[in-house]
Residue frames as qw, qx, qy, qz and C-alpha x, y, z in Angstrom:
[[0.155, 0.018, -0.838, 0.522, 122.06, 79.60, 96.08],
 [0.405, 0.128, 0.392, -0.816, 118.57, 81.17, 96.87],
 [0.673, 0.141, -0.432, -0.583, 116.93, 79.02, 94.18],
 [0.550, 0.087, -0.822, 0.122, 118.14, 75.89, 95.86],
 [0.051, -0.036, -0.689, 0.722, 117.19, 77.12, 99.22],
 [0.526, 0.085, 0.089, -0.841, 113.88, 78.29, 98.12],
 [0.690, 0.062, -0.626, -0.359, 113.21, 74.79, 96.61],
 [0.311, 0.008, -0.852, 0.420, 114.22, 73.19, 100.00],
 [0.246, 0.090, 0.482, -0.836, 111.59, 75.35, 101.69],
 [0.671, 0.145, -0.251, -0.682, 108.95, 74.38, 99.15],
 [0.575, 0.059, -0.816, -0.015, 109.86, 70.63, 99.59],
 [0.109, -0.084, -0.791, 0.595, 109.21, 70.98, 103.34],
 [0.468, 0.179, 0.140, -0.854, 105.90, 72.91, 102.66],
 [0.628, 0.119, -0.608, -0.471, 104.90, 69.95, 100.30],
 [0.399, -0.005, -0.874, 0.278, 105.78, 67.44, 103.03],
 [0.163, 0.136, 0.554, -0.805, 103.60, 69.40, 105.62],
 [0.577, 0.158, -0.185, -0.780, 100.74, 69.53, 103.13],
 [0.592, 0.092, -0.775, -0.200, 100.97, 65.76, 102.55],
 [0.257, -0.103, -0.840, 0.467, 100.96, 64.97, 106.21],
 [0.339, 0.127, 0.293, -0.885, 98.12, 67.43, 106.91],
 [0.665, 0.088, -0.424, -0.609, 95.99, 65.52, 104.36],
 [0.535, 0.048, -0.839, 0.082, 96.87, 62.30, 106.02],
 [0.103, -0.085, -0.660, 0.740, 96.12, 63.40, 109.59],
 [0.463, 0.090, 0.032, -0.881, 92.83, 65.00, 108.43],
 [0.646, -0.003, -0.671, -0.364, 91.75, 61.58, 107.01],
 [0.491, -0.119, -0.791, 0.345, 92.43, 60.17, 110.52],
 [0.371, -0.810, -0.378, -0.253, 90.32, 63.01, 112.17],
 [0.570, -0.388, -0.205, 0.694, 93.32, 64.68, 113.84],
 [0.169, 0.904, 0.349, 0.180, 91.83, 68.15, 113.23],
 [0.291, -0.921, 0.132, 0.223, 94.22, 70.23, 115.23],
 [0.597, -0.368, 0.491, 0.516, 97.22, 68.66, 113.66],
 [0.489, 0.525, 0.566, 0.406, 95.77, 69.20, 110.14],
 [0.034, 0.982, 0.160, 0.089, 95.26, 72.87, 110.99],
 [0.463, -0.763, 0.298, 0.339, 98.82, 73.29, 112.42],
 [0.599, -0.077, 0.585, 0.542, 100.42, 71.56, 109.46],
 [0.349, 0.782, 0.422, 0.298, 98.34, 73.74, 107.02],
 [0.206, -0.969, 0.073, 0.114, 99.74, 76.85, 108.89],
 [0.566, -0.516, 0.492, 0.413, 103.25, 75.41, 108.64],
 [0.610, 0.355, 0.601, 0.375, 102.75, 74.70, 104.92],
 [0.219, 0.918, 0.254, 0.209, 101.77, 78.30, 104.13],
 [0.366, -0.874, 0.228, 0.224, 104.51, 79.74, 106.31],
 [0.631, -0.283, 0.563, 0.453, 107.21, 77.76, 104.51],
 [0.516, 0.565, 0.532, 0.362, 105.69, 78.51, 101.18],
 [0.034, 0.988, 0.132, 0.079, 105.74, 82.23, 101.84],
 [0.504, -0.704, 0.405, 0.295, 109.29, 82.05, 103.08],
 [0.660, 0.097, 0.571, 0.479, 110.34, 80.10, 99.98],
 [0.376, 0.796, 0.380, 0.284, 108.98, 82.98, 97.88],
 [0.174, -0.976, 0.121, 0.050, 110.70, 85.67, 99.83],
 [0.652, -0.440, 0.493, 0.372, 113.96, 83.68, 99.60],
 [0.614, 0.405, 0.545, 0.403, 113.54, 83.28, 95.84],
 [0.226, 0.876, 0.330, 0.269, 112.81, 87.02, 95.50],
 [0.053, -0.929, 0.188, -0.315, 114.81, 88.88, 97.97],
 [0.661, 0.238, -0.618, 0.353, 117.11, 86.15, 99.41],
 [0.076, 0.121, -0.707, 0.693, 115.84, 86.62, 102.93],
 [0.485, -0.546, -0.555, -0.398, 112.76, 86.23, 105.19],
 [0.235, -0.591, 0.428, -0.642, 111.98, 87.38, 108.68],
 [0.251, 0.056, -0.910, 0.325, 111.98, 85.15, 111.73],
 [0.504, 0.001, 0.293, -0.813, 108.33, 85.01, 112.26],
 [0.124, 0.200, 0.964, 0.120, 105.52, 82.52, 112.05],
 [0.322, 0.559, 0.407, -0.647, 102.92, 85.12, 111.46],
 [0.511, 0.356, 0.695, 0.360, 101.32, 84.47, 108.21],
 [0.200, 0.938, 0.282, -0.032, 99.96, 88.04, 107.69],
 [0.260, -0.819, 0.310, 0.406, 103.37, 89.50, 108.24],
 [0.476, -0.155, 0.722, 0.477, 104.88, 87.13, 105.61],
 [0.397, 0.658, 0.605, 0.207, 101.95, 87.67, 103.19],
 [0.042, 0.965, 0.050, -0.255, 102.41, 91.56, 103.57],
 [0.333, -0.588, 0.549, 0.492, 106.11, 91.18, 102.54],
 [0.452, 0.179, 0.788, 0.377, 105.18, 88.97, 99.60],
 [0.246, 0.822, 0.511, -0.053, 102.43, 91.49, 98.71],
 [0.152, -0.854, 0.180, 0.465, 105.04, 94.26, 98.59],
 [0.252, -0.298, 0.732, 0.558, 106.78, 92.32, 95.64],
 [0.140, -0.160, -0.785, -0.581, 103.62, 91.08, 93.97],
 [0.368, -0.066, 0.293, -0.880, 100.25, 92.52, 94.75],
 [0.674, -0.074, -0.554, -0.483, 98.34, 89.35, 93.61],
 [0.376, -0.024, -0.861, 0.341, 99.19, 87.80, 96.98],
 [0.294, -0.121, 0.335, -0.887, 96.46, 90.00, 98.51],
 [0.709, -0.100, -0.471, -0.515, 93.92, 87.37, 97.34],
 [0.668, -0.096, -0.718, 0.169, 95.11, 85.18, 100.32],
 [0.047, -0.405, 0.429, -0.806, 94.58, 87.66, 103.17],
 [0.735, -0.311, 0.023, -0.602, 91.42, 86.14, 104.48],
 [0.937, -0.012, -0.348, 0.004, 92.84, 82.60, 104.47],
 [0.506, 0.322, -0.505, 0.621, 96.02, 83.66, 106.12],
 [0.283, -0.426, 0.325, -0.796, 94.20, 85.49, 108.80],
 [0.888, -0.232, -0.092, -0.386, 92.07, 82.47, 109.57],
 [0.895, 0.119, -0.354, 0.245, 95.01, 79.96, 109.53],
 [0.253, 0.529, -0.472, 0.658, 97.24, 82.20, 111.61],
 [0.586, -0.489, 0.247, -0.597, 95.05, 81.50, 114.65],
 [0.980, -0.074, -0.150, -0.107, 95.95, 77.86, 114.49],
 [0.460, 0.603, -0.552, 0.346, 99.71, 78.23, 115.18],
 [0.033, -0.374, 0.718, -0.585, 99.64, 78.11, 118.94],
 [0.646, -0.189, 0.378, -0.635, 96.28, 76.77, 120.14],
 [0.922, 0.185, -0.248, -0.232, 96.42, 73.63, 118.07],
 [0.672, 0.320, -0.606, 0.279, 99.59, 72.62, 119.71],
 [0.165, 0.131, -0.640, 0.739, 99.34, 73.65, 123.42],
 [0.257, -0.554, -0.792, 0.014, 96.37, 72.91, 125.69],
 [0.213, -0.722, -0.358, 0.552, 96.58, 76.37, 127.29],
 [0.447, 0.537, 0.387, 0.601, 97.54, 78.36, 124.14],
 [0.102, -0.003, -0.130, 0.986, 96.98, 82.05, 124.06],
 [0.178, 0.554, 0.718, -0.382, 93.63, 83.09, 125.45],
 [0.318, 0.713, 0.152, -0.606, 91.35, 84.65, 122.84],
 [0.008, -0.369, 0.722, 0.586, 93.08, 83.24, 119.73],
 [0.288, -0.107, -0.858, -0.412, 90.63, 80.57, 119.03],
 [0.364, -0.162, 0.383, -0.833, 87.38, 81.76, 120.81],
 [0.840, 0.001, -0.163, -0.518, 85.22, 78.84, 119.66],
 [0.803, -0.317, 0.504, -0.005, 87.67, 76.21, 121.03],
 [0.424, -0.212, 0.739, 0.479, 89.43, 73.75, 118.72],
 [0.306, 0.329, -0.437, -0.779, 88.77, 74.08, 115.05],
 [0.824, 0.187, 0.377, -0.379, 86.00, 71.95, 113.31],
 [0.687, 0.059, 0.638, 0.343, 86.53, 69.42, 110.63],
 [0.450, 0.815, 0.319, 0.177, 85.22, 71.92, 108.05],
 [0.161, -0.944, 0.243, 0.157, 87.75, 74.53, 109.34],
 [0.595, -0.420, 0.623, 0.285, 90.50, 71.89, 108.91],
 [0.640, 0.447, 0.557, 0.282, 89.32, 70.96, 105.36],
 [0.285, 0.947, 0.099, 0.108, 89.46, 74.68, 104.46],
 [0.404, -0.806, 0.387, 0.196, 92.84, 75.09, 106.03],
 [0.648, -0.100, 0.651, 0.383, 94.30, 72.19, 103.90],
 [0.531, 0.682, 0.450, 0.226, 92.54, 73.52, 100.80],
 [0.086, 0.993, -0.071, -0.025, 93.99, 77.00, 101.36],
 [0.518, -0.579, 0.542, 0.321, 97.53, 75.59, 101.97],
 [0.681, 0.238, 0.622, 0.303, 97.25, 73.60, 98.78],
 [0.365, 0.872, 0.289, 0.148, 96.04, 76.66, 96.85],
 [0.113, -0.951, 0.263, 0.112, 98.79, 79.00, 98.12],
 [0.626, -0.361, 0.610, 0.324, 101.50, 76.27, 97.53],
 [0.615, 0.441, 0.570, 0.319, 100.38, 75.75, 93.98],
 [0.153, 0.979, 0.137, 0.013, 100.23, 79.59, 93.46],
 [0.307, -0.827, 0.423, 0.208, 103.78, 80.18, 94.76],
 [0.657, -0.142, 0.645, 0.364, 105.24, 77.16, 92.94],
 [0.527, 0.691, 0.429, 0.246, 103.79, 78.54, 89.59],
 [0.007, 0.995, -0.071, -0.071, 105.22, 81.98, 90.45],
 [0.441, -0.666, 0.550, 0.244, 108.73, 80.48, 91.04],
 [0.820, 0.173, 0.470, 0.276, 108.81, 78.13, 87.90]]
């Protein structure tokens, strides 16, 4: 059962990544960042489902990454990316967001490109781990 559920989470992550790429091309920067965060969140949850058959009800990438690192220390390589992309969860969706999360305002095109690239890298990494 967990393999099937894990695959379903990866499918959703792949879809988020595909849409992030599309909206980035159309210059919808905030959406590309949010969808990158969603892709990574779902990818890490897929890994946890596959390995321990559960995941916490959180959107915090660092919390999810730390749980993955407890199982496999090679996940530590994604700490910086997850810390950066974590900040996009709320401010990219709501005009008033949480004060202090994105101190420089909305993310730049370069930040969005980096977020999409990180999501792609983490998705590929986890997919290979679960094969």
